[in-house]
N, C-alpha and C positions, 0 to 999 in steps of 0.2 A: 737807489735808482738802477741798480744792476739788472733788475728784472723787467726793465722797460726799454723799448727801442722802437724806432720808426719802422714800420713795415710797408713796403710799397708793392707787395704782392697783389695778385688779383684777389678780389673780395669774394668769399664764398659763404653760403649758408648764413646770410645776414638776417639778424632778427632785431626787433625793436622792443625796448622795455617800456613803451607807452602804447596807448591805443593806436592802431594803424590800419591802413588799407592793405590787405595781403596782396591784392593784384598790383597795387602801386609798388610795393616792396619788391615783388618779382621783377617788374619792369626796370626798376632802378638797379637791381642787382645785375640783371642781364646786360644793361647798357654799360655799367662800370666794368664788367668782365670783358665785354666785347671790345671796347675802346674804338669802335669804328664810328664814322660820322653819324651823328644822331640828331633827332629833332630836339633841340635844346629846350624850347619852351615846354614841350611835352615832358621832358625829363624833369624840369623844375616843378611842374604841376604834380608829378608823381612824388617827388621828394616832399613837397608841401603836404600832400595827403599822408605820407608815411611818417614824417617828422624826423628830426636829426638829433644827435648823431646816430649812425648805424653801428650796431654791435653784433659780433658773432663770437660765441664761446669757442675756445680752442681746446676741445677734448674735455673729458671728465676729470682728468688728474691734474692738469695744469692750473685750473681755477683762474684762468685768465681770459681776456677778451681781446679781439682786434676791434678797435673802435675807429670808425671813419667819420671825419668831420668834413662838411661841405660848405662852401661859401660862393656866393654869386656876386660878380662885380662886372658891370657893363663898361666901366671906364678902364683905360689902360693903367696898369699898375706895375711897379717894380717887383712887388711881391705881396703876399698875405701871410700874416703871422698869427698863429693860435697860441694864446697865452693861457696855459692850463696850470693851475696852482701846483707848484713843486714838481711838475713834470717837465714843462718847457720854459719856465720862468728862470730868473736869476742868470746863471751861467749856461743854461741849456737852451738858449734862444734858437740855435740851429735845428734842434729837434722839433721846433714848432713852426718852421717855415713850410708853408703849403706848396703843392705842385699844381701848375696850371695844366688842364687838359687841352691838347691842341685844338685849334679851330672852335673854341667854345668860350663861354664866360664862367666855366666851372673851375674852382680851386678845391683841392682835396688833400687830406693828410690822414694817414692811418697810424695809430699808436697801439702798442700792446700794453694792457693795463690789468691789474688784479680785478677780478669780478666783484670784489667788495668795495671798490673805489667810489668815493664821492668827493667832488671838488668843483670849484667855480672856474669859469673860463670866459674869455672874451676874444674877439677877433679884431686884429689891427690891419687896416689896409695901408700898405707901404707905398707912398707916392714915388713916381719916377724921379730919379736924381738923388735919392736918399743915400747918404754915405754909409760905408761899412761901420764906422764908429756909431752912428745913430742906430743902425740895426742892432749892434751889440748891446745897446742901452734899452732895447725894448722889454727885456725881462726884469729890469730894475724898478726901483721906486720912482725914478724920475724919467719915465719913458717920454720920448719926444712926441709920441702920438697916442691919442686916446682910443681905447678899444671899444667895440660895440658888442651887445648881446647877440646871440644866435637867434634870428627871428623865427627859425623853424624848429626850435627846441620846445617841446611841449611840457617839459618838467618845470615846476615852479622855480623861477629865478631868484636872485638875491641882489639887494641893493645895500651896500655897506657904507659908502661915503658919497652918495648922490649919483653914482653911475651904476646902472643895472648891469649885472653879469648873468650869464646862464649857468646852470648847474648840471653837471654830468653825474648821474646816479645810476650805477650799474646794478644788475639784478639782485645781487646779494649784499649790496650796501645796506646798513641798518636803516630801517624804516623811519620816515619823518612825516607821518600823516598830519601832524598838527600844523605843519607849515604849508600845506597844500590848499587850505581853505582861503576864501576871499578875506581881505583885510576888513577892519572896522567891525568885527564881531565881538570885540571885548565888551563885556557887560560889567560896569562898575564906574567908579569915579576917580578921575585923575586930578590931583591938585599940584600946582606949581608954586615954588617959592624960591627966593634967592638968599643964600646964606654964605657966611664966610667959612669955607672948608679948606683945610690944607693951605691956609694963608691967602686965599683968593676968594672973592665973591663969585659964586657960581650957581648955576641953575640946579635945583634939586626937585625931583618929582616923586610923588607918592600916588600909587594906584591901589585902591581897595576894591576887590571884586564884590559882586552882589552874592551874599551867602546868607544862610539862616543864622541869626544872631548868636545862637548858642553853639554854633560849630566852631571849633578852635581854628584860628587863622595863623598860618605860617608867615614868615617874612623872608623875602629874597632881596638881597642888596646887590645892585649891579653898578660897578664902575663902567665907564664908557657908555653911559646912558644915552648920549646923543646918537649913538649907533643903534643900540638895542631898541630904544623907543621910536626914534624918528625914521629909521631905515629898515631894520630887520623885522620889526613887527612882533616884538616879544609878548606884548599883552594879549594880542589875538591868539597866539599859539598857546599861552598859558591857560587862557579861558577854554580853548578846545580841549586841552589835556585834562582839565578839571571835569568838563562835561563828559568826557570819555572814560572817566574814572582812573586815569593813569596817575594823577597826582591829587593831593588834597589842596584845598584853597590856599592861595599864597597872595599876600600883599606884596607889592614891589616898591622898593626905594631905589631911585636911580640918581646917580651923581654925574653931572656932565663934566667933560673937559672943556676948557676955554678954547684950546687949539692943540695942534700936535706937539708943539714945544711944551705946553703946559702938561700935557699927558705924560711926556717923558719925565717931567719934574715930579709929579705926584704919585705915579704908579711905580711899581718895582719894590725894592727892598726898604723903602722909607716907612716910617711909622706914623707920620702926621695924619695922613688921610684915614688910616685905620682908627686911630685914637679919636679923631673928630667924629667919625661915624658912630663908634661905640659909646662915647661919652656924651654926645650932644644929639646927633640926628635920630638915632634909634629911640633914646628915652623921650625926645620931644614928640616923635611920631606916636608912640604909645600913649603919651599924655594927651595928645590931641584927639585920640580915638580910644578913650578910656572905657567906652561901652563895648569895645571889641574883646572877644575872648581870644587871647593870644596863646598860641601853642608854645611849647617849651623850647629849650636851647637847641635840641636836635633838629627842630624845624625853623631855626633862625640861621639863614644860609647866606654866605657871600660867595659869588661866582665871578671869576676873573679869567681873562684870556691874555696870553702873551705876557706883557709887562703886568697886566692885571692878574695873571696867574701867580706871579711872585707876590703881588699884594694879598692874594688869598692866603699864601703861607704866612705872611706877616700878621694877618688877621688871627690865624691859629695861635701865633706866638703872643701877640699883644692884647687880644680881646677874647680869650677863651671863656670868660664869664658871660659874654653876650652871645657868641656864635658857637654852636655845637657842631656845625658842619661847614666845610669849605669845599668848593669845587674849583680846581685849578686845571685849566685847559691850556696846553702848549706853553707852560711857563718858560720865561726867558732865563734859562739856567745859566747863561753867561753873565747875568747882571752882577755888578759890583758897586761898591759905594762911590767910586769915581764916575760911574755911569758911562764908561767908555766901551763902545761896542768893539770887541776884538776883531781883528782882520780875519782870524781863523780860530774858531773854538772847537776843540777836538774832544773825542771821547776820553782822552787821558788827562785833560786839563782839570784843575781843581775848580769846583763850583762854590763860590761864596754863598750862593743861595742854599745849597745842600748843607754846607757846614753850619750856617746860621740856624737853620731849623733843627738840625740834629744836635746843636749845642744845648737845647732845652726841649726835647721832644714833647709835643702837646698831646699828652695821653688822654685828655678829656675831650678832644675834638676829633671828629671823623673827617679824614681827608680823602677826597676822591680825585685821583690824578688821571688825566687823559692827555694823550699825545698822538700826533699824526705819524703814521708809519714812515712817511717820507720826509720827516724833519731832521734827518741827518744825526748829528751828534747829540741832539736833544733827546733822542729816544733812549740810548743807553744811560744817559744821566738821569732821566726820569725813572727808568727801571731800577737803577741802583738806589736812588733815593727811596723809592717804594720799599725795596727789600730792607733797607736799613731802618726805615720807620717801623715796618712790621716787626723787625727784630727787637726794636726798642719798646714794643708794646703799644704802638699807636695804631688806631683803627684806620688803616690805609687800604684803599681800593685802587686798582690800576686797570684802565682800559686803553687799548691801542686801536685807534680808528684808521682805516685805510684812507689816507689823504694827507694833505699838507698843513700849512699854517693858515687856517681857513674857517671863516664863519659858516661855510657850507656844511661842515660837520660839527662845529662848535654849537650851533643852534640845536642840533639833535642831541648832543652830549649834555646840554643844559637840561632838557626835559628828562633825559635818561637819569641824570644825577638826582633830580628831584623825585623821580619815581622810586629811586633807591631808598628814600626816606621811609 
């Protein structure tokens, strides 16, 4: 976080990384620089034509941008808070508090960010009378107020748990063209069943795309399927990636969590979910579709994020005969058998996860590690694990995305990982 700070300087040379009206951009820029009384309605019409947020590159060498977020609220507020993943959330709430422009309904905040950043954000209106304690909680999991998406952001947003958020994608962030298409373009058949998996009856979904029968079919297994299927739109993106020639055809097997508590129980360093998938779900899927030409182990993939990223490691350890590739995104390197989240997990702490996978390095499984550059101690832990795996003869790849703990880049890393096959 050291390379990020709030900038309240005048905004100069503003550019937009989406289609925009150049005349509107010029007028918005002039009015923000001038700070004199303005025609507020005209200002917002120009902002609507231009789109938000506003971004300007800071020289050629810094590879950073000043990014200005704007919010309009006609009602009196105590404040407005921008929650930007791993930039202003958690303990950095003060960095996300926007400033009201005098005699207007305009709230604004400028942040300095790497030009490769991609992250999700929402805007929270803070009612009058809100206590300092409540404001300090805005960046945590149990925020007292629900955020809203930025209505003037023209980039494709994201909906992870039923609440839409906006996505900030600066000009050098890795492309995610597959996620920009309208939903419901997936061509294939999705079937739903309920099976006892990891000790509980849960929903299991299988998607088979429409392909030429003789073409080998890969298999992607996704924990957290209620998010990937129901909110993020993974089937649509996979279908676009196949049509564009980025990946080969993939069937998808998704396993739902019953709730957040159940998720914490079955994901992570336990083996029950992995073994049930490998011994029961995958064989049953292939038996049910015996006419399908299935690709080999290298194209049988499990991808997991956060706790699911640790599950991906366990897949490499406990089911290497089934899975030839695992994709681990932002793995929870703090996980331990007691499943106690440490108050502070530092770069120098021992990771049970690392020690477990290094105790029997899975040399016949390719491991693709990805982590967000803003994930603190997780970054050196993942880097160190990659180095030790490579030294042990494991086919390990590492990518660091400029972002936080966030589906906004995980969704792109998923396609990138499948492209690598």
